[in-house]
C-alpha positions as CSV (number, residue, x, y, z in Angstrom):
1,X,-54.1,-32.8,69.5
2,X,-52.3,-29.4,69.2
3,X,-49.0,-29.4,67.3
4,X,-47.2,-28.4,70.5
5,X,-48.6,-31.3,72.5
6,X,-47.9,-33.7,69.6
7,X,-44.3,-32.6,69.5
8,X,-43.9,-33.1,73.3
9,X,-45.5,-36.6,73.0
10,X,-43.1,-37.6,70.2
11,X,-40.1,-36.2,72.2
12,X,-41.1,-38.2,75.3
13,X,-41.9,-41.3,73.4
14,X,-38.5,-41.2,71.6
15,X,-36.7,-40.8,75.0
16,X,-38.6,-43.6,76.7
17,X,-37.0,-47.0,77.0
18,X,-38.0,-49.6,74.5
19,X,-40.8,-51.8,75.7
20,X,-39.5,-55.4,75.5
21,X,-42.1,-58.0,76.2
22,X,-40.5,-61.0,78.1
23,X,-40.6,-64.3,76.2
24,X,-41.9,-67.5,77.7
25,X,-39.0,-69.5,79.2
26,X,-36.8,-66.3,79.5
27,X,-35.1,-65.7,82.9
28,X,-35.4,-62.0,83.9
29,X,-34.4,-59.9,86.9
30,X,-37.1,-58.3,88.9
31,X,-37.8,-56.5,92.2
32,X,-40.1,-57.8,94.9
33,X,-43.0,-55.4,95.4
34,X,-45.2,-57.3,97.8
35,X,-45.5,-60.7,99.5
36,X,-49.0,-61.9,100.4
37,X,-50.4,-65.3,101.3
38,X,-47.1,-66.9,100.1
39,X,-47.4,-65.3,96.7
40,X,-44.9,-62.7,95.5
41,X,-45.6,-59.7,93.3
42,X,-42.6,-58.8,91.2
43,X,-41.8,-55.6,89.1
44,X,-40.0,-56.6,85.9
45,X,-38.0,-53.8,84.1
46,X,-40.3,-51.2,85.6
47,X,-42.7,-52.1,82.8
48,X,-44.5,-55.2,83.8
49,X,-45.9,-56.8,87.0
50,X,-45.6,-60.5,87.5
51,X,-46.8,-63.0,90.1
52,X,-44.9,-65.9,91.6
53,X,-47.4,-68.3,93.2
54,X,-46.4,-70.4,96.2
55,X,-45.7,-73.6,94.3
56,X,-43.3,-71.8,92.1
57,X,-41.1,-70.5,94.9
58,X,-39.1,-73.7,95.4
59,X,-37.2,-75.0,98.4
60,X,-34.0,-73.0,98.2
61,X,-35.7,-69.6,98.9
62,X,-36.8,-68.7,102.3
63,X,-39.9,-66.6,101.7
64,X,-39.7,-65.2,105.2
65,X,-36.3,-63.7,104.4
66,X,-37.6,-61.9,101.3
67,X,-38.7,-58.3,101.6
68,X,-39.9,-55.5,99.3
69,X,-37.1,-54.1,97.1
70,X,-35.1,-57.4,96.9
71,X,-33.8,-58.4,93.5
72,X,-34.8,-61.8,92.3
73,X,-34.3,-63.8,89.1
74,X,-37.5,-65.3,87.8
75,X,-38.5,-67.4,84.7
76,X,-41.4,-66.2,82.6
77,X,-44.0,-69.0,82.3
78,X,-46.6,-67.0,80.5
79,X,-49.1,-64.3,81.2
80,X,-52.6,-63.9,82.6
81,X,-54.7,-61.7,80.3
82,X,-57.5,-61.4,83.0
83,X,-55.1,-60.2,85.6
84,X,-52.8,-58.3,83.4
85,X,-49.8,-60.1,85.0
86,X,-46.9,-62.1,83.9
87,X,-46.8,-65.6,85.5
88,X,-43.3,-66.1,86.9
89,X,-41.3,-68.8,88.7
90,X,-38.5,-68.4,91.2
91,X,-38.0,-72.2,91.3
92,X,-37.3,-72.7,87.7
93,X,-34.9,-69.8,87.5
94,X,-33.1,-71.3,90.4
95,X,-33.0,-74.8,88.7
96,X,-31.1,-73.3,85.8
97,X,-28.8,-71.5,88.2
98,X,-28.2,-74.7,90.2
99,X,-27.4,-76.7,87.0
100,X,-24.9,-74.1,86.0
101,X,-23.3,-74.1,89.4
102,X,-23.2,-77.9,89.6
103,X,-21.5,-78.1,86.3
104,X,-18.9,-75.7,87.6
105,X,-18.5,-77.7,90.8
106,X,-17.9,-80.9,88.7
107,X,-15.0,-79.3,87.0
108,X,-13.5,-77.6,90.1
109,X,-14.2,-80.6,92.5
110,X,-15.4,-78.1,95.0
111,X,-17.0,-79.5,98.2
112,X,-20.6,-78.4,98.7
113,X,-23.3,-79.1,101.3
114,X,-26.6,-80.8,100.4
115,X,-29.5,-82.1,102.5
116,X,-31.3,-85.3,101.4
117,X,-35.1,-85.1,101.4
118,X,-36.0,-88.7,100.6
119,X,-34.5,-92.2,100.7
120,X,-34.9,-95.5,98.9
121,X,-32.9,-98.7,99.3
122,X,-30.2,-97.7,96.9
123,X,-30.0,-93.9,97.2
124,X,-30.4,-90.7,99.2
125,X,-32.4,-88.2,97.1
126,X,-31.6,-84.5,97.1
127,X,-34.5,-82.2,96.0
128,X,-33.2,-78.8,94.8
129,X,-36.1,-76.7,93.6
130,X,-38.0,-79.7,92.3
131,X,-35.0,-81.4,90.6
132,X,-34.1,-84.7,92.3
133,X,-30.5,-85.7,92.3
134,X,-28.7,-88.6,94.1
135,X,-26.2,-89.8,96.6
136,X,-25.8,-93.5,95.9
137,X,-25.3,-95.8,98.9
138,X,-21.9,-96.8,97.4
139,X,-20.8,-93.1,97.7
140,X,-21.5,-92.8,101.4
141,X,-18.6,-92.6,103.9
142,X,-18.1,-95.5,106.3
143,X,-19.8,-93.5,109.1
144,X,-23.1,-93.3,107.1
145,X,-22.9,-96.6,105.1
146,X,-25.6,-99.0,106.1
147,X,-23.8,-102.0,107.8
148,X,-26.8,-104.4,108.0
149,X,-26.8,-108.1,108.8
150,X,-27.5,-110.1,105.7
151,X,-27.9,-106.9,103.6
152,X,-31.6,-106.8,104.6
153,X,-33.3,-104.3,102.3
154,X,-35.8,-103.2,104.9
155,X,-33.1,-102.5,107.4
156,X,-31.0,-100.7,104.8
157,X,-34.0,-98.4,104.0
158,X,-34.6,-97.8,107.7
159,X,-30.9,-96.7,108.1
160,X,-31.1,-94.4,105.1
161,X,-34.3,-92.8,106.2
162,X,-32.5,-91.9,109.4
163,X,-30.1,-89.8,107.3
164,X,-32.9,-87.7,105.6
165,X,-32.6,-84.1,106.7
166,X,-28.9,-84.4,107.7
167,X,-26.4,-82.1,106.0
168,X,-23.8,-83.9,103.8
169,X,-20.6,-82.5,102.5
170,X,-20.2,-83.9,99.0
171,X,-18.5,-83.5,95.6
172,X,-20.3,-83.6,92.3
173,X,-19.0,-86.6,90.4
174,X,-21.5,-86.7,87.4
175,X,-23.6,-84.1,85.7
176,X,-25.7,-84.9,82.6
177,X,-26.7,-82.1,80.2
178,X,-30.4,-82.4,81.0
179,X,-29.8,-82.2,84.7
180,X,-31.9,-85.3,85.2
181,X,-29.1,-87.4,86.8
182,X,-26.6,-85.6,88.9
183,X,-24.6,-87.8,91.3
184,X,-23.0,-86.6,94.5
185,X,-20.3,-88.4,96.5
186,X,-19.7,-88.1,100.2
187,X,-16.7,-90.4,99.9
188,X,-15.0,-88.2,97.2
189,X,-15.4,-85.2,99.6
190,X,-13.2,-86.8,102.2
191,X,-10.9,-88.8,99.9
192,X,-7.9,-86.4,100.3
193,X,-8.0,-86.5,104.1
194,X,-8.7,-90.2,104.1
195,X,-5.6,-91.0,102.0
196,X,-3.5,-88.9,104.3
197,X,-4.9,-90.7,107.4
198,X,-4.3,-94.1,105.8
199,X,-0.8,-93.2,104.8
200,X,0.2,-92.2,108.4
201,X,-1.6,-95.2,110.1
202,X,0.6,-98.0,111.4
203,X,0.2,-101.2,113.3
204,X,0.2,-100.5,117.1
205,X,-1.5,-97.2,116.9
206,X,-4.3,-96.5,119.3
207,X,-7.1,-94.4,117.9
208,X,-10.6,-93.2,119.0
209,X,-13.4,-93.9,116.6
210,X,-17.2,-94.3,116.3
211,X,-19.0,-97.5,116.1
212,X,-20.6,-97.5,112.7
213,X,-22.0,-101.0,112.5
214,X,-22.5,-104.1,114.6
215,X,-22.8,-107.5,113.0
216,X,-22.5,-111.0,114.4
217,X,-18.9,-111.3,113.4
218,X,-17.7,-108.0,114.9
219,X,-17.8,-104.2,115.3
220,X,-17.1,-101.7,112.5
221,X,-15.3,-98.6,113.7
222,X,-14.8,-95.3,111.7
223,X,-12.1,-92.8,112.3
224,X,-10.5,-90.1,110.1
225,X,-12.6,-91.2,107.2
226,X,-11.4,-94.8,107.5
227,X,-13.2,-97.9,108.7
228,X,-11.8,-100.9,110.4
229,X,-13.2,-104.2,111.9
230,X,-12.9,-105.4,115.4
231,X,-13.4,-109.1,114.8
232,X,-15.6,-110.9,117.4
233,X,-12.4,-112.6,118.7
234,X,-10.8,-109.2,119.4
235,X,-13.7,-107.6,121.4
236,X,-13.0,-109.2,124.8
237,X,-10.6,-111.8,126.3
238,X,-13.6,-113.8,127.3
239,X,-15.9,-115.6,124.9
240,X,-18.2,-113.2,123.0
241,X,-21.5,-114.5,121.7
242,X,-23.2,-111.2,121.0
243,X,-21.1,-108.1,120.0
244,X,-24.0,-105.8,120.6
245,X,-23.6,-106.4,124.4
246,X,-20.2,-104.6,124.2
247,X,-21.0,-101.5,122.1
248,X,-23.8,-99.4,120.5
249,X,-23.9,-97.7,117.1
250,X,-22.7,-94.1,117.5
251,X,-20.6,-94.9,120.6
252,X,-17.1,-93.5,120.8
253,X,-14.5,-96.2,121.4
254,X,-10.7,-96.6,121.6
255,X,-9.2,-99.4,119.5
256,X,-5.7,-100.7,118.7
257,X,-4.6,-101.2,115.1
258,X,-3.4,-104.8,114.8
259,X,-3.4,-105.3,111.0
260,X,-3.1,-103.3,107.8
261,X,-3.7,-104.8,104.3
262,X,-4.0,-101.9,101.9
263,X,-7.3,-100.3,103.1
264,X,-8.4,-103.3,105.1
265,X,-7.8,-102.4,108.7
266,X,-8.0,-104.9,111.6
267,X,-8.6,-103.5,115.1
268,X,-8.8,-104.8,118.6
269,X,-10.5,-103.6,121.8
270,X,-9.2,-106.4,124.1
271,X,-5.5,-105.7,123.4
272,X,-5.8,-102.4,125.1
273,X,-6.1,-104.4,128.3
274,X,-3.8,-106.9,129.8
275,X,-4.6,-110.6,129.1
276,X,-6.6,-111.6,132.2
277,X,-5.0,-115.1,132.1
278,X,-1.6,-113.4,132.7
279,X,-3.1,-111.4,135.6
280,X,-4.7,-114.5,137.1
281,X,-1.5,-116.5,136.8
282,X,0.4,-113.9,138.8
283,X,-2.3,-114.0,141.5
284,X,-3.0,-117.7,141.9
285,X,-1.5,-121.1,141.6
286,X,-2.6,-124.7,141.9
287,X,-3.7,-125.4,145.5
288,X,-5.0,-121.9,146.2
289,X,-8.6,-121.2,147.0
290,X,-10.8,-118.7,145.2
291,X,-14.2,-117.1,146.0
292,X,-16.5,-116.2,143.2
293,X,-20.1,-116.4,142.0
294,X,-21.5,-119.3,140.0
295,X,-22.1,-117.9,136.5
296,X,-23.8,-120.9,134.8
297,X,-24.5,-124.6,135.2
298,X,-24.3,-127.4,132.6
299,X,-24.7,-131.2,132.5
300,X,-21.0,-131.7,133.3
301,X,-20.3,-129.0,135.9
302,X,-20.7,-125.5,137.2
303,X,-18.7,-122.4,136.1
304,X,-17.4,-119.7,138.3
305,X,-16.7,-116.2,137.0
306,X,-13.2,-115.2,138.0
307,X,-11.3,-112.0,137.6
308,X,-11.4,-110.6,134.0
309,X,-14.4,-112.6,133.0
310,X,-12.5,-115.9,133.0
311,X,-14.7,-118.9,133.5
312,X,-13.4,-121.6,135.8
313,X,-15.0,-125.1,135.7
314,X,-16.0,-127.1,138.7
315,X,-16.4,-130.5,137.1
316,X,-19.3,-132.7,138.1
317,X,-16.9,-135.1,139.7
318,X,-15.5,-132.2,141.8
319,X,-18.8,-131.1,143.3
320,X,-19.1,-133.5,146.1
321,X,-17.6,-136.7,147.6
322,X,-21.0,-138.3,147.2
323,X,-23.2,-139.1,144.2
324,X,-24.3,-135.9,142.3
325,X,-27.6,-136.4,140.5
326,X,-28.4,-132.7,140.1
327,X,-25.7,-130.0,140.4
328,X,-28.4,-127.5,141.4
329,X,-28.9,-129.4,144.7
330,X,-25.4,-128.2,145.6
331,X,-24.9,-124.8,144.0
332,X,-27.1,-122.1,142.4
333,X,-26.4,-119.5,139.6
334,X,-25.4,-116.2,141.3
335,X,-24.3,-117.9,144.6
336,X,-20.8,-117.1,145.8
337,X,-18.8,-120.2,146.7
338,X,-15.2,-121.1,147.6
339,X,-13.3,-123.6,145.5
340,X,-9.8,-125.0,145.3
341,X,-7.7,-124.7,142.1
342,X,-6.7,-128.2,141.1
343,X,-5.6,-127.5,137.5
344,X,-4.3,-124.2,136.0
345,X,-3.1,-123.9,132.3
346,X,-3.1,-120.2,131.4
347,X,-1.7,-120.8,127.8
348,X,-4.5,-123.2,127.1
349,X,-7.0,-121.0,128.9
350,X,-8.1,-123.7,131.3
351,X,-8.6,-123.6,135.0
352,X,-10.1,-126.5,137.0
353,X,-11.7,-126.0,140.4
354,X,-13.0,-128.3,143.1
355,X,-15.6,-127.9,145.9
356,X,-15.0,-131.3,147.4
357,X,-11.3,-130.7,147.7
358,X,-12.1,-128.2,150.5
359,X,-14.2,-130.8,152.4
360,X,-12.9,-133.8,154.2
361,X,-14.0,-137.0,152.6
362,X,-16.3,-139.2,154.7
363,X,-14.9,-142.4,156.2
364,X,-15.7,-145.5,154.1
365,X,-18.0,-148.1,155.7
366,X,-16.5,-151.6,156.1
367,X,-17.7,-154.1,153.5
368,X,-19.1,-151.5,151.1
369,X,-17.5,-150.7,147.7
370,X,-16.4,-147.3,147.0
371,X,-18.9,-145.4,144.9
372,X,-17.3,-144.4,141.6
373,X,-18.5,-141.7,139.2
374,X,-18.0,-141.8,135.5
375,X,-15.0,-139.7,134.4
376,X,-15.9,-137.1,131.8
377,X,-13.4,-135.1,129.9
378,X,-13.1,-131.5,131.2
379,X,-14.5,-128.9,128.7
380,X,-12.1,-126.4,127.4
381,X,-13.2,-122.9,128.4
382,X,-12.0,-119.7,126.9
């Protein structure tokens, strides 16, 4: 090489940037060169080319949104001598970034949005670029908490699986140094608003909420981050055997606050309507006649469904002047009949009716004893 060329080479070499070979595990910045078959070719420091294969992209990067010229942070996993390429990972660089951010969120109590990808009976799992973190069932808000009869594990899991893929606003409440156990809380994210709502709530308030659970003993209603119970006795003025006949999970419903004991809230649906016994007492009195359908038949009588779902009893002894062996010979369920009110006690929620009182009794035949029927105590109906 001529002296002139050698001098030029030494000058250029001295002016060129130092070649710094990336170390394994180092996070470096690069520029997207090309995307092909879900693999990304990256230029690192204008000195090396590297490849991010599809499984190292992760789930927080939308490959369809990437384009040539975009800057990306990648972790160096090694190199491929055959290809002359660095082996890179977007996913692992983002894991480190996520851990740094989550530690910051833990200290700042910032509210973030996560999306569960799996569920088991005790947790919702959040997969962020291959790291799985948790929302425990105990940290769910009342709206998402699994209200399941008998705490059936299969039904709890079914409920939680229905929450997979849904966005959750949460706070980070625990971060370990290795990033293996990070705990999110949905309850913590609404705690401030919940405390305000509870502080302003008072007995007598009428609120609109969402049915969050239905059990044999009542309806759970959530509103403003709070949850209250409509006991089965407060669902309807009539007798309630099955609360699920009155509401569905997810349904909007208005309720009245009837009790507050710290964060234990008692609610009522029926008290938003006037007591039907009071309505009936203004409309009827003993001696009046009523028309209504037969709702059910028992051994001791037939029941008529009156206004407001009130069940009036036609006792067996009030069906006919003659002997009654089978009530179904005289009335059928669903049949509309007319009966006379012979007993009315609204406070005790009792109303006695009679069919025979509207029919003239047949004349007694001379020499024959009057047929008597056994007296049976009238059942109390509610």
